[in-house]
N, C-alpha and C positions, 0 to 999 in steps of 0.2 A: 852217564848216571853217576851221581855221587853215592858212595856206600859208606855208612857209618856203623861199625860193629862195636857194640858195647860188650865189655867182658870184665874180667877181674883185674885188668891192668891198672896201673896207678891213675889217679885223676889227672895228674899233670900230663901224662902221655896221651890220655884221651882228649884233653883240651887241645893239645898240640895237633893231634890228628884232625880234629874238627876244624880248627882255625885254618889249616893248610888247605883242606879239601873244599872249603866253602867260601872261597874268594870269588863271589859272583860278580859278573861284569855289569849288572844292572839291578835296579830296584824293581821288584815285581809289583804289579798291580793287584794280583790275587795269588795267594799261596793256598793250595788245597792239601789238607791233612787227612789221610786215610789210615785209620788204625785197624790192624788185622789181628785176629786170633783164630787160627785153625779153620779158615774159610777160603782155602786156595782157589777153588772153582769160582766162588762168588767174587773174590778179589780180582781174578782174571777178567770176568765179565765187566766188573765195575771199571777197571782200568781201561779196557777196550772202549767203553762208552766215554770215559773221561778224555782219552786222547783222540777221540773222534769229534770232540767239541770244536765249534767254530767261535773264535773270540777275536775281537779287534784290540785287545789289550795284552799286556805281558803277564804270563802266569807260569807257575811252577807247581809240581806235585811232590809231596812228602809222604812216603809210605812208611809207617812204623809197624813193625811186627812185634807182638807181645809174647815172644817165646813159643811160637807155634811148633808143632811136631808133625804137621801133615804135608810138608813139602812146600809150604807157602814161600819160604825164603828162596829155595832153589828155583821155584817157578818165576818169581819176580826177576831174579838175576839172569835167568836164561832167556826169558821171553820178552822182557821189557828193557833190560840194560843196554842192549846194542842199538836200540832205536830211539831212545828219548833222553836227550841231554838235559832236559829240565826236570828229571826225576831224581830225587834224593831218597835213598833207602836207609832206614835206621833199624837195626836188628837188636832187640833187647833179649838177653838170655832168660828173662823172667817175665811172667805175666803179672804186672803190678796193678792191673786194673785199667779202667777207661781213662780216668783223669791222668794217671801216671803216664800212660802211653802217649796220649795227646800232648802232654806237657813236655815230653822229650823234644818234640818238634816245635812247640810254642816257644820254648826257651831259646831256640836257635833263631826263630823268625822274629820274635818280639820279646827280647830279653828284659828281665825285670831287675835292674841294678839295685833297686831299693831292698830286695830280699837279701838278708844277711846270711842265711844258711838254708840247707835243704829241709824240706818238710819232715817233722818227726816221724820215724817209722818208714821213711821212704825206702823202697827196695834197693835203690842204687846209691844211697847215702852220699858219700863225698863226690862221686862222679857227677851227680845232679848239682851239687853245690858249685862245682867248677863251671858247669854249663851256664849258670846264671851270669857269668862275667864275660861271655863272648859277645863283643859289640856293645853298643849303648843305645842304638836307635833301631826301630822296627825296619825290617828289610822288605816289608810288603805293606801296601795300603789297606788291603782287605785280607782276611783270613777265613777260610771255609773249613769247617769240620764236615767230613763226608763218611758215612758208613760204607764198608765194603759190600754190604748187601743192598746197595743202591745202584740203579741204572739211570743215567741222566740222558735226556735228549740233547741233541747237539747244540741247541740254543739256550740251554738252561742257565749256564754260567753267565752268558751275555745278558740275558733278561734280568736276572737278579742283580747283577753288577750295575746295569743301567738304572734300575729302580733306585738302588742305593745312591748312585751319583746324583740323581734328580731330587733326592730327599735328604738333605744334609743333617736334619734333626734325627734321622733314624740311625741307630747304632747296630741293630741286628735285624736280619731278614731271613725268613724261611719260606720255601715254596709249598705248594700243595703236594702232599705225598699220598700215593695210593698203594694198597697192598696188591699181591698177586691176583686176588679175586676181584679187583677193581674197586673195592670199597676204600673209603677215605681212611688213612691212618690217623686216628683221632688225636694222637700225640702231637701232630704237627701244629696245633694251635691250642694253647692251654691257659687256664688261670692258675694262679698260685694256690697250692693246697692248704688254704687256711683251715682252722678247725671246723668251721661251718661247712665250707665247700667239701672237705674230705668226709665229713659225716654224711652228707647227702649221697656221696659216692659209695661209701661203705655200707649204707643201708639199702642201696639199690635204687634210690629215688632218681638218680641221674639216668638210669636205663628205663625206668617206668615213665618218666616225664622228660624226654630228651629235648622237647621244644620249650620247656619252661625256662625263663630267664633266671629263676632262683635255683632250681634243681639241676639245670643243665650247664652250670658254669664251669665245671671241671674241664670239659673238653669243648666248651662253647658250642654245643650241638644245636642250639637254637639259631645259629647264624647260617647264612647262605654260604656253602662251601666255595663259591666262586666270588666271594666278596673280600676285597682287600681290607684288612682289619688290624687295628692296633691290639695287641694281645699282651699277656704277661710273659709268655714264653713260647718259643718254637722248640723243635726237638733237635738234639745233637746229631741226628742222622743226616741232616743238611742244615747247617747253621752258619750263616755268613756274618762276620763281624768286622767293624772297622778296627784297624790296629790301634788307633787312638783309644778306643773303648777298652781294649785289653790292657793297655798301659795304665788306664785309670782304675779299672776294676780288679786287675790281677788275673792270673791264670786259673785253671780249674783247681778245685779243692780236692786234694787227694785223700781227705777223710772219707770220701765216697769211693767204694771199689767199683761199683757198677750201678747205674741208675741214679738219678737225682742230681748229677753234676751239672747238667744243662739248666735245670730249674734253679739251682743255687746260683749259677753264673748269671742267669737272667735277673734274679732277685737283686743281686749286687749292681748290675748294670742299670736296671730301672731306678734304683735308689739314687743313682747319679744324675737322673733326669733324661736319659736317652730313651727313645722310643724303640719298641720291638714290634716288628710288623710281620703279619702273615700275608704273603703275596702269592695268590694263585695264578699269576700270569704265566707260569710254567708248571708242569706236572712231572714229578719224579717218581719212578717205581721203587718201592721199598719192600724188599723181600724180608720182612721183619722177623727178627728173633732167631735167625739161622745159627749164629754163633752160640747164642744162649742155649739152644736146644741140646747142645753137646754136654751141657752141665745144668739141666733144668732145675734140679733141687738147689744147687748153689745159686743159680740166678734168682730163684724165688726168694731165697734167704737174703740175698743182696738187695732185692727190691724192697723188702720190708725193713731191713736195716737202714736203707737210704731214707725211708719215711721218718725214722726216729732221728737220724742225724739232721735232716732238714728242719724238723719241728723243733728240736732242741736248740738249733743254731738261730732260728729266725722268729720263733713264736713263744718258746717256753718262758722267757724272762718276763714277758708282760701278761702271763696267764697265771691264775690262781693255782697254787701248788696241788691242791686236791684234784682240780680239773686236769692238770698235767699227768698225774698218776693215772687218772681214768683214761686219758688219751693213749698213754704208753701201754696200758693194759689192753686197750682195744686193738692197738696195732699188733701186739704180740699174739692176741687171740685170733685175729684175722689171719695173720701169717701162719700160725700153727694149723688152722683149718685148711688154708690153701695148700700147705705142704701135705697134709693128710689126704686131701682130695686128689692131689697129683700122684700120690702113690697108687691110688685106685684106678687111675686113667690108663688106657692103652698107651704104648710108647709114642705112637704117632700123634696123640692128642694131648700130650703133656704140655702144660703151660709154663711160660718163663717169666711172667709178670702178672 
């Protein structure tokens, strides 16, 4: 196992450490990135399912820990280091958010030499800047984002990989995700949250009329769950992308702390002409929201902040300014109400999105 420990040392020393420890002997077909924050037990189960996978291609696993304090780092080093040579562990001393953590691995696997400097406000500053210059070519053909609260069947990677190989016009693939109660995780196939689509959802029309092609567009609830479909976005809990796509679209936007990053990525990717496909040929268990439950109020706040960031970035410029103000006011009001309702809920029922 390769271990990369980020700390307060100089960027030059950090770059030297990475370049020495990551002289891999082969180009991977699939690199799997798992970002963890204080979910040691779930991460253990996830990794056990990942390493039980059966694949006829070359693959590697990158675990990034976002400053956990629950023993996650020690668990990975003691239980998985001795057994898996294709595991790289990156320990960050801070929780910089979902995009930040995944980008630590993405910059190693699929470096962005066109980026001149680290993102403004980035928690690791100059260290990230140096990471941009490690190598010049992607070291994997496909890259998969996988949440630590996911359990994959042994053939999941193979099936999604085979589908992508057979459809060269597809840039992103996501499988069918189900929650612990067996229900579909609605986030695994989505439309972009345009003002119209978002309005139907915020007014509750998407729940009242889930089979309506107009009102059910947010989560495409009018479609057969077992139908392979081109969608606007799949969810970052299991999101496989071609490295070529990432090189074109760039890495995750760190303006999002949590939520919205995958939608934003999909928006940029679709604008380049790539297809994004929901592929229910395999089913993955998603124990959704376990990490967020530890900070339910913060997660809710991040959820509505992400709405504002996404809208401002992709829709505000072509929308009449008075309507923009109305939309921003609606998001703030909806978020405030959600936070108030969460205060009144029992701990076991608190929402995180």
